[in-house]
Z-matrix of the N, CA and C atoms (Angstrom, degrees):
N
C 1 1.530
C 2 1.558 1 111.55
N 3 1.395 2 116.61 1 -45.36
C 4 1.438 3 116.70 2 -179.43
C 5 1.435 4 111.55 3 -65.14
N 6 1.178 5 122.06 4 -27.43
C 7 1.468 6 125.84 5 -174.98
C 8 1.602 7 105.40 6 -76.26
N 9 1.232 8 115.88 7 -37.61
C 10 1.453 9 117.37 8 177.23
C 11 1.550 10 112.60 9 -70.49
N 12 1.275 11 118.18 10 -42.21
C 13 1.514 12 122.52 11 -178.91
C 14 1.629 13 100.56 12 -60.02
N 15 1.259 14 119.06 13 -47.74
C 16 1.443 15 121.28 14 -170.28
C 17 1.429 16 107.68 15 -64.19
N 18 1.516 17 121.53 16 -42.47
C 19 1.557 18 119.07 17 177.07
C 20 1.459 19 105.77 18 -61.25
N 21 1.338 20 124.57 19 -38.45
C 22 1.412 21 128.58 20 -170.43
C 23 1.608 22 103.99 21 -63.75
N 24 1.362 23 115.65 22 -53.00
C 25 1.404 24 118.23 23 178.71
C 26 1.558 25 113.07 24 -58.79
N 27 1.254 26 119.99 25 -41.14
C 28 1.420 27 123.16 26 -174.64
C 29 1.553 28 106.09 27 -71.06
N 30 1.338 29 119.68 28 -36.79
C 31 1.468 30 120.52 29 176.37
C 32 1.482 31 110.92 30 -66.66
N 33 1.329 32 124.10 31 -36.03
C 34 1.476 33 126.97 32 178.97
C 35 1.378 34 108.20 33 -72.73
N 36 1.372 35 125.79 34 -27.72
C 37 1.484 36 125.12 35 179.83
C 38 1.489 37 104.29 36 -75.94
N 39 1.289 38 113.45 37 -41.06
C 40 1.556 39 112.24 38 -176.78
C 41 1.555 40 113.00 39 -67.25
N 42 1.358 41 116.84 40 -32.95
C 43 1.456 42 124.17 41 165.35
C 44 1.371 43 115.67 42 -50.93
N 45 1.304 44 115.33 43 -49.43
C 46 1.538 45 121.66 44 -171.71
C 47 1.487 46 107.48 45 -74.10
N 48 1.393 47 120.65 46 -36.97
C 49 1.348 48 127.30 47 177.75
C 50 1.589 49 113.40 48 -65.07
N 51 1.359 50 112.56 49 -41.78
C 52 1.419 51 120.98 50 178.13
C 53 1.692 52 111.37 51 -59.22
N 54 1.266 53 115.73 52 -23.57
C 55 1.467 54 119.43 53 -174.69
C 56 1.606 55 109.65 54 -80.68
N 57 1.273 56 115.12 55 -10.29
C 58 1.442 57 120.31 56 -179.43
C 59 1.494 58 110.54 57 -102.73
N 60 1.381 59 116.89 58 145.19
C 61 1.526 60 122.57 59 171.67
C 62 1.449 61 105.67 60 -121.68
N 63 1.421 62 111.57 61 156.73
C 64 1.533 63 116.29 62 -177.44
C 65 1.533 64 100.47 63 -120.84
N 66 1.335 65 112.10 64 140.71
C 67 1.466 66 120.26 65 173.84
C 68 1.427 67 106.51 66 -147.32
N 69 1.349 68 121.93 67 148.93
C 70 1.423 69 127.89 68 179.60
C 71 1.574 70 107.61 69 -119.14
N 72 1.369 71 109.75 70 145.93
C 73 1.506 72 112.13 71 177.82
C 74 1.581 73 101.83 72 -134.32
N 75 1.330 74 115.55 73 140.00
C 76 1.429 75 120.69 74 176.99
C 77 1.485 76 105.77 75 -102.34
N 78 1.334 77 119.24 76 130.11
C 79 1.364 78 124.91 77 176.59
C 80 1.446 79 108.56 78 -108.29
N 81 1.387 80 125.21 79 136.63
C 82 1.486 81 126.11 80 -177.14
C 83 1.566 82 102.65 81 -129.20
N 84 1.292 83 107.65 82 138.44
C 85 1.490 84 118.13 83 171.43
C 86 1.572 85 108.16 84 -74.69
N 87 1.331 86 120.10 85 146.27
C 88 1.374 87 122.91 86 174.67
C 89 1.523 88 105.55 87 -66.33
N 90 1.349 89 117.76 88 155.56
C 91 1.504 90 129.02 89 -173.30
C 92 1.447 91 112.19 90 -47.74
N 93 1.373 92 122.04 91 -43.62
C 94 1.483 93 117.46 92 -175.28
C 95 1.451 94 111.87 93 -120.81
N 96 1.367 95 124.60 94 18.81
C 97 1.440 96 126.25 95 177.56
C 98 1.419 97 111.99 96 -132.49
N 99 1.395 98 116.09 97 150.98
C 100 1.360 99 113.31 98 169.34
C 101 1.486 100 112.13 99 -84.63
N 102 1.407 101 114.80 100 163.65
C 103 1.419 102 114.16 101 178.94
C 104 1.601 103 108.14 102 -131.23
N 105 1.270 104 115.23 103 128.67
C 106 1.338 105 123.61 104 -175.62
C 107 1.603 106 107.98 105 -80.44
N 108 1.330 107 118.45 106 131.01
C 109 1.501 108 123.94 107 168.85
C 110 1.480 109 112.66 108 -109.75
N 111 1.374 110 113.07 109 121.46
C 112 1.518 111 117.53 110 -179.76
C 113 1.411 112 112.62 111 -102.57
N 114 1.344 113 124.66 112 110.46
C 115 1.496 114 124.76 113 176.83
C 116 1.511 115 110.54 114 -85.59
N 117 1.402 116 104.71 115 110.76
C 118 1.453 117 115.91 116 175.19
C 119 1.585 118 118.95 117 -86.18
N 120 1.250 119 124.40 118 143.76
C 121 1.390 120 127.22 119 15.17
C 122 1.616 121 107.40 120 -99.13
N 123 1.215 122 117.64 121 6.21
C 124 1.644 123 116.62 122 -179.19
C 125 1.488 124 108.68 123 -65.09
N 126 1.413 125 124.51 124 -35.40
C 127 1.356 126 127.94 125 -174.21
C 128 1.557 127 109.92 126 82.79
N 129 1.291 128 118.34 127 11.53
C 130 1.504 129 114.81 128 -179.14
C 131 1.561 130 105.75 129 -75.21
N 132 1.350 131 109.37 130 151.94
C 133 1.521 132 122.23 131 -177.25
C 134 1.509 133 116.25 132 -111.67
N 135 1.305 134 119.12 133 135.51
C 136 1.540 135 119.71 134 174.73
C 137 1.529 136 98.20 135 -127.29
N 138 1.425 137 110.84 136 133.34
C 139 1.477 138 118.08 137 173.98
C 140 1.500 139 107.19 138 -97.68
N 141 1.354 140 113.50 139 113.51
C 142 1.465 141 125.36 140 172.84
C 143 1.477 142 109.22 141 -77.69
N 144 1.311 143 118.55 142 115.10
C 145 1.563 144 115.55 143 -177.19
C 146 1.542 145 108.82 144 -77.48
N 147 1.273 146 119.09 145 163.86
C 148 1.415 147 126.28 146 -176.82
C 149 1.511 148 115.70 147 -57.92
N 150 1.206 149 114.85 148 129.81
C 151 1.507 150 119.56 149 175.11
C 152 1.689 151 107.14 150 87.84
N 153 1.348 152 116.67 151 -6.27
C 154 1.383 153 116.34 152 -174.37
C 155 1.571 154 106.20 153 -93.87
N 156 1.408 155 113.58 154 171.17
C 157 1.439 156 113.42 155 174.38
C 158 1.557 157 110.94 156 -136.93
N 159 1.188 158 118.92 157 168.99
C 160 1.613 159 126.60 158 -169.52
C 161 1.545 160 102.84 159 -138.04
N 162 1.377 161 121.71 160 122.48
C 163 1.392 162 121.13 161 174.49
C 164 1.562 163 105.37 162 -100.32
N 165 1.332 164 121.18 163 122.82
C 166 1.364 165 125.86 164 174.05
C 167 1.629 166 111.72 165 -108.11
N 168 1.167 167 114.02 166 120.82
C 169 1.559 168 122.16 167 172.92
C 170 1.366 169 118.04 168 -98.24
N 171 1.332 170 122.18 169 116.55
C 172 1.346 171 124.32 170 -176.36
C 173 1.532 172 110.36 171 -104.02
N 174 1.291 173 122.75 172 137.30
C 175 1.397 174 126.34 173 165.92
C 176 1.491 175 111.25 174 -120.85
N 177 1.318 176 120.38 175 104.13
C 178 1.347 177 124.77 176 -165.28
C 179 1.610 178 110.56 177 -134.46
N 180 1.300 179 118.45 178 164.47
C 181 1.518 180 121.54 179 178.97
C 182 1.625 181 100.97 180 -69.37
N 183 1.261 182 110.87 181 139.60
C 184 1.608 183 117.48 182 178.72
C 185 1.504 184 109.95 183 -55.11
N 186 1.288 185 116.63 184 -39.94
C 187 1.479 186 117.87 185 -173.45
C 188 1.547 187 114.34 186 -82.23
N 189 1.292 188 114.04 187 -11.67
C 190 1.486 189 115.22 188 174.67
C 191 1.491 190 112.42 189 -107.55
N 192 1.227 191 122.03 190 -30.06
C 193 1.526 192 122.62 191 -179.05
C 194 1.407 193 111.74 192 70.30
N 195 1.358 194 114.01 193 -155.06
C 196 1.457 195 125.59 194 -179.36
C 197 1.471 196 111.71 195 -132.96
N 198 1.263 197 115.70 196 162.45
C 199 1.442 198 119.23 197 -176.24
C 200 1.482 199 113.98 198 -106.43
N 201 1.308 200 124.82 199 125.53
C 202 1.496 201 128.11 200 -178.52
C 203 1.573 202 108.64 201 -134.68
N 204 1.271 203 119.88 202 106.95
C 205 1.460 204 119.41 203 -178.48
C 206 1.560 205 108.30 204 -122.83
N 207 1.199 206 113.37 205 127.26
C 208 1.533 207 123.34 206 -175.44
C 209 1.509 208 107.65 207 -104.35
N 210 1.262 209 121.91 208 125.14
C 211 1.403 210 127.73 209 174.08
C 212 1.578 211 104.91 210 -117.86
N 213 1.373 212 113.87 211 -167.98
C 214 1.469 213 118.28 212 -173.51
C 215 1.605 214 109.15 213 -73.87
N 216 1.254 215 113.66 214 -38.57
C 217 1.557 216 110.96 215 -174.41
C 218 1.567 217 107.75 216 -128.74
N 219 1.312 218 119.74 217 12.49
C 220 1.486 219 118.23 218 174.60
C 221 1.444 220 111.39 219 -153.00
N 222 1.329 221 116.57 220 161.53
C 223 1.513 222 123.20 221 169.13
C 224 1.440 223 109.04 222 -129.04
N 225 1.369 224 110.52 223 133.38
C 226 1.488 225 121.78 224 179.34
C 227 1.542 226 111.54 225 -95.12
N 228 1.244 227 118.92 226 128.84
C 229 1.508 228 114.55 227 -177.51
C 230 1.527 229 103.16 228 -129.62
N 231 1.409 230 117.78 229 143.55
C 232 1.437 231 128.55 230 179.32
C 233 1.509 232 112.58 231 -148.55
N 234 1.248 233 113.20 232 143.09
C 235 1.479 234 119.25 233 -178.15
C 236 1.526 235 111.83 234 -105.54
N 237 1.349 236 109.66 235 11.27
C 238 1.490 237 110.65 236 177.97
C 239 1.516 238 112.18 237 64.46
N 240 1.329 239 113.67 238 -132.89
C 241 1.567 240 118.07 239 176.33
C 242 1.536 241 110.25 240 -88.22
N 243 1.355 242 117.75 241 4.23
C 244 1.457 243 120.29 242 176.75
C 245 1.534 244 110.98 243 -95.82
N 246 1.270 245 115.56 244 -142.08
C 247 1.605 246 116.84 245 -177.99
C 248 1.535 247 103.82 246 -151.50
N 249 1.267 248 109.02 247 166.03
C 250 1.542 249 120.07 248 -176.57
C 251 1.491 250 113.57 249 -139.56
N 252 1.206 251 122.62 250 153.15
C 253 1.501 252 127.98 251 172.43
C 254 1.634 253 105.38 252 -134.12
N 255 1.209 254 110.88 253 153.94
C 256 1.512 255 124.45 254 -174.60
C 257 1.526 256 112.20 255 -137.18
N 258 1.367 257 113.64 256 137.03
C 259 1.539 258 120.22 257 176.21
C 260 1.440 259 103.24 258 -135.50
N 261 1.364 260 110.98 259 147.63
C 262 1.423 261 123.36 260 174.19
C 263 1.465 262 113.32 261 -77.69
N 264 1.303 263 125.28 262 170.11
C 265 1.505 264 126.42 263 176.79
C 266 1.593 265 106.84 264 -63.77
N 267 1.306 266 114.09 265 -25.11
C 268 1.559 267 117.68 266 179.73
C 269 1.447 268 111.23 267 -79.29
N 270 1.224 269 119.26 268 -16.81
C 271 1.531 270 121.11 269 169.97
C 272 1.642 271 107.19 270 106.59
N 273 1.434 272 115.08 271 9.53
C 274 1.484 273 118.39 272 178.57
C 275 1.551 274 107.88 273 -86.94
N 276 1.333 275 116.01 274 135.94
C 277 1.458 276 121.13 275 175.96
C 278 1.411 277 115.88 276 -74.50
N 279 1.289 278 128.12 277 135.03
C 280 1.435 279 123.82 278 -173.53
C 281 1.560 280 101.94 279 -102.78
N 282 1.326 281 117.97 280 130.43
C 283 1.402 282 126.08 281 175.27
C 284 1.477 283 106.74 282 -67.24
N 285 1.366 284 115.31 283 115.09
C 286 1.507 285 116.85 284 -175.83
C 287 1.456 286 105.80 285 -75.42
N 288 1.305 287 135.03 286 -14.41
C 289 1.313 288 130.03 287 179.75
C 290 1.505 289 116.84 288 -80.76
N 291 1.389 290 109.57 289 -32.33
C 292 1.471 291 116.73 290 179.14
C 293 1.543 292 116.02 291 -114.31
N 294 1.335 293 120.74 292 -12.63
C 295 1.400 294 130.73 293 -179.68
C 296 1.570 295 109.39 294 73.82
N 297 1.305 296 114.79 295 16.99
C 298 1.484 297 116.76 296 178.97
C 299 1.565 298 112.45 297 -94.95
N 300 1.339 299 123.70 298 135.20
C 301 1.397 300 119.82 299 175.28
C 302 1.547 301 112.40 300 -81.18
N 303 1.333 302 117.33 301 156.02
C 304 1.413 303 119.54 302 176.59
C 305 1.467 304 107.94 303 -69.77
N 306 1.335 305 114.92 304 147.76
C 307 1.461 306 122.10 305 169.59
C 308 1.467 307 115.65 306 -109.40
N 309 1.339 308 118.25 307 137.48
C 310 1.406 309 124.81 308 -174.27
C 311 1.513 310 109.64 309 -110.31
């Protein structure tokens, strides 16, 4: 009985995972200007220095996708009902809730 319940739970988890797709986007600041990245829906900001890049990995439902809006001086990113993670070009993970990179 326990084995059957475990297999059922594993199958349900696999079904849920299959509904999500992963995609990565690399954002780059223009050569002489900073670029602000706004993580939605939290509204946290990350300043991307000139010449640097930020990799944002989205995991979202295939039917919903993710949001990426580019304006003159900022980019707004959103994972919809999924989630996202972000890394600087130096490899530090950016806290999506606060917009602060980890320090080592």
